[in-house]
C-alpha positions as CSV (number, residue, x, y, z in Angstrom):
1,M,0.0,0.0,0.0
2,Q,1.3,3.4,-1.0
3,E,0.9,6.8,0.5
4,Y,-0.6,9.7,-1.5
5,L,-0.4,13.5,-1.0
6,I,-3.8,15.2,-1.3
7,I,-3.9,18.8,-2.4
8,K,-7.0,21.1,-2.6
9,L,-7.2,24.0,-5.1
10,Q,-9.9,26.5,-4.1
11,G,-10.3,30.1,-5.1
12,A,-12.7,32.6,-6.6
13,M,-10.9,32.4,-9.9
14,Q,-8.5,29.9,-11.4
15,S,-6.7,29.8,-14.8
16,W,-4.9,26.7,-16.2
17,G,-3.5,27.9,-19.4
18,G,-3.7,25.9,-22.6
19,H,-1.8,26.2,-25.9
20,T,-1.9,29.9,-26.7
21,F,-0.6,33.0,-28.5
22,E,-0.6,36.4,-26.8
23,D,-3.9,37.6,-28.2
24,Y,-5.9,34.7,-26.7
25,R,-5.1,33.0,-23.4
26,P,-7.5,30.2,-22.8
27,S,-7.9,28.1,-19.7
28,H,-8.3,24.3,-19.5
29,I,-11.1,23.3,-17.2
30,F,-8.8,21.4,-14.9
31,P,-5.2,21.9,-13.6
32,T,-2.7,20.7,-16.2
33,R,0.6,18.9,-15.5
34,S,2.7,21.9,-16.4
35,A,0.5,24.0,-14.0
36,V,1.0,21.5,-11.2
37,V,4.7,21.4,-11.8
38,G,4.8,25.2,-11.7
39,L,2.7,25.4,-8.5
40,L,4.9,22.9,-6.7
41,G,8.0,24.5,-8.1
42,A,7.0,27.9,-6.7
43,C,6.4,26.4,-3.2
44,L,9.8,24.6,-3.4
45,G,11.6,27.8,-4.5
46,I,12.7,26.5,-7.9
47,D,13.6,29.3,-10.2
48,R,12.0,29.3,-13.7
49,S,15.5,29.3,-15.2
50,D,16.5,26.1,-13.4
51,I,15.7,23.7,-16.1
52,Q,17.2,20.6,-14.4
53,S,15.2,21.1,-11.2
54,R,12.0,21.6,-13.1
55,A,12.7,18.3,-15.0
56,D,13.5,16.5,-11.8
57,L,10.2,17.7,-10.2
58,N,8.2,16.8,-13.3
59,A,9.6,13.2,-13.2
60,S,9.0,12.8,-9.5
61,F,5.2,12.2,-9.4
62,E,2.1,10.9,-11.0
63,F,-1.3,12.6,-10.3
64,I,-5.0,12.6,-10.7
65,V,-7.4,15.5,-10.7
66,R,-11.0,15.6,-9.6
67,A,-13.2,18.6,-10.5
68,D,-15.3,18.5,-7.3
69,R,-19.1,18.4,-7.7
70,R,-20.6,20.8,-5.2
71,K,-24.1,21.9,-4.2
72,L,-25.3,25.3,-3.1
73,K,-27.8,25.3,-0.3
74,T,-30.6,28.0,-0.4
75,E,-33.7,28.7,1.7
76,H,-36.9,29.0,-0.2
77,F,-40.1,29.7,1.8
78,G,-38.7,28.0,4.8
79,R,-37.4,25.0,2.9
80,I,-33.7,24.2,2.4
81,E,-33.0,23.4,-1.3
82,E,-29.8,22.2,-2.9
83,K,-28.8,23.1,-6.4
84,P,-25.7,22.0,-8.3
85,L,-23.0,24.7,-8.3
86,R,-21.4,24.5,-11.8
87,M,-18.1,25.8,-13.0
88,Q,-18.3,28.9,-15.2
89,K,-15.8,30.6,-17.5
90,L,-15.1,34.3,-17.5
91,T,-13.2,36.2,-20.2
92,D,-11.1,39.2,-19.3
93,Y,-10.1,42.0,-21.8
94,H,-6.6,43.4,-21.9
95,T,-4.3,45.5,-24.0
96,V,-0.7,44.3,-24.0
97,L,2.5,46.1,-25.0
98,D,5.6,44.2,-26.1
99,A,3.6,40.9,-26.5
100,R,5.6,38.0,-27.9
101,K,5.4,36.9,-31.5
102,V,5.2,33.2,-32.4
103,D,9.0,33.0,-32.6
104,G,9.3,34.5,-29.1
105,S,10.5,38.0,-30.2
106,P,8.6,41.1,-28.9
107,R,6.1,43.0,-30.9
108,S,6.5,46.8,-31.2
109,D,2.8,47.6,-31.1
110,A,0.1,47.0,-28.5
111,I,-2.4,44.2,-29.1
112,I,-5.8,43.2,-27.7
113,S,-5.7,40.1,-25.5
114,Y,-8.5,38.0,-24.1
115,R,-7.8,35.8,-21.0
116,E,-10.0,33.1,-19.6
117,Y,-10.7,32.3,-16.0
118,L,-12.7,29.6,-14.2
119,C,-15.2,30.6,-11.5
120,D,-16.9,28.4,-8.9
121,A,-14.3,25.7,-9.5
122,E,-12.8,23.5,-6.9
123,F,-10.3,20.7,-7.5
124,T,-8.8,17.8,-5.4
125,L,-5.5,16.3,-6.5
126,A,-3.9,13.1,-5.4
127,L,-0.1,12.8,-6.0
128,G,1.9,9.6,-5.9
129,F,5.7,9.8,-5.8
130,R,8.0,7.5,-7.7
131,D,10.6,5.4,-5.9
132,D,13.4,7.2,-7.6
133,A,11.9,10.7,-7.1
134,V,14.4,13.5,-6.6
135,Y,11.6,15.5,-4.9
136,I,10.1,13.1,-2.4
137,M,6.7,13.4,-0.7
138,E,7.9,14.8,2.6
139,R,9.9,17.5,0.9
140,V,6.9,18.6,-1.3
141,K,4.5,18.4,1.7
142,S,6.8,20.7,3.7
143,A,7.0,23.1,0.8
144,I,3.3,23.5,0.2
145,Q,2.8,24.0,4.0
146,K,5.5,26.7,4.1
147,P,6.0,27.9,0.5
148,H,9.1,29.8,-0.7
149,Y,7.1,31.8,-3.3
150,T,3.4,32.7,-3.0
151,P,1.4,29.9,-4.6
152,V,-1.5,31.0,-7.0
153,L,-4.1,29.2,-9.0
154,G,-2.5,29.6,-12.4
155,R,-2.1,33.3,-12.5
156,R,-1.0,35.9,-9.9
157,S,-4.5,37.4,-10.0
158,C,-5.9,34.1,-8.7
159,P,-5.0,33.7,-5.0
160,I,-5.7,30.5,-3.1
161,H,-8.6,30.6,-0.5
162,R,-7.3,27.8,1.7
163,P,-4.1,26.0,2.4
164,L,-3.0,23.6,-0.4
165,F,-2.2,20.7,1.9
166,E,-5.2,18.5,2.8
167,K,-3.7,15.2,4.1
168,I,-1.7,12.1,3.3
169,V,-3.7,8.9,2.8
170,P,-2.7,5.3,2.3
171,A,-4.3,3.5,-0.6
172,E,-3.9,0.6,-3.1
173,N,-3.9,3.0,-6.0
174,I,-4.1,6.7,-6.8
175,Q,-7.9,6.6,-7.6
176,Q,-8.7,4.9,-4.3
177,A,-6.7,7.6,-2.5
178,L,-8.8,10.3,-4.2
179,D,-12.0,8.4,-3.4
180,Q,-11.4,8.9,0.4
181,I,-11.6,12.7,0.1
182,E,-14.8,14.7,0.3
183,P,-16.9,15.5,-1.6
184,K,-16.2,12.0,-3.1
185,Q,-17.9,12.9,-6.4
186,G,-17.0,14.9,-9.5
187,T,-15.2,14.5,-12.9
188,L,-11.9,12.7,-12.9
189,Y,-8.9,13.5,-15.1
190,S,-6.4,10.7,-14.8
191,E,-3.0,9.9,-16.2
192,Q,-3.9,6.2,-15.8
193,K,-6.7,4.5,-17.7
194,I,-9.9,4.1,-15.7
195,A,-12.7,1.7,-16.5
196,G,-15.5,3.5,-18.4
197,S,-13.3,6.6,-19.1
198,S,-12.8,8.4,-22.4
199,P,-9.3,9.3,-23.7
200,M,-8.3,12.9,-24.5
201,Q,-5.0,14.3,-25.9
202,I,-3.6,17.3,-24.1
203,R,-0.5,19.3,-24.8
204,D,0.8,20.1,-21.3
205,V,4.0,18.1,-20.6
206,P,6.9,20.5,-20.0
207,I,9.8,20.1,-22.4
208,Q,12.9,21.1,-20.5
209,D,14.1,23.9,-22.8
210,P,14.7,27.6,-22.1
211,V,11.8,28.4,-24.5
212,R,8.4,27.3,-23.2
213,Q,7.5,24.2,-25.2
214,F,5.1,21.3,-24.3
215,A,4.6,17.7,-25.4
216,T,1.4,15.8,-25.7
217,R,0.1,13.1,-23.4
218,T,-3.1,11.1,-23.1
219,I,-5.4,11.6,-20.1
220,Y,-8.6,9.7,-19.3
221,I,-11.8,11.5,-18.3
222,L,-14.5,9.8,-16.2
223,G,-17.7,11.9,-15.6
224,D,-20.2,13.9,-17.7
225,E,-19.6,17.4,-16.5
226,H,-16.3,18.3,-18.2
227,V,-17.8,20.3,-21.0
228,L,-18.9,23.8,-20.2
């Protein structure tokens, strides 16, 4: 039986960037691998220019995400009613000077940029650490409890609303670890195949290069609420 690190991501807004150019900055509807590596790296104090440490961290763990299904309680004529609280997307408008071109060089003019955020979203993550991990569970646990840099939910404008650390749980596998954590329901996004799940290709695996590049991986989705 293995131990798994449980992390909660809760905040008014979150943004988990997908493949983008400067004029449109979309958000995936769940935390990506590159985002989780960046979040943990900030807590550990890894500099963005430290390519080897980022690579070591990325290779240290596997993880599964659950978009938690929640209900909003309201009182209606003296009766308590529960309604599903669904994730929503918000698009923010910016003008940006010195934006990057596709080749990474800066533009000389200002551009209009649209950026997506998730509202009313909460996620639970279970992380399992590999036997040969450079960054072991206890080191990561200590870092998220006392982070070096301020952790955010994808962007600096998205602060966390509660501590990241939830608990460490023993389980036979990573899905069983997640099943122990409330609310125990929601949509799963897994790196491992789950019975009844649907595969999806996502480009979010950091390539360890000074220029931000990403490789594609397959994830497996179990649930019917992942489409907004």
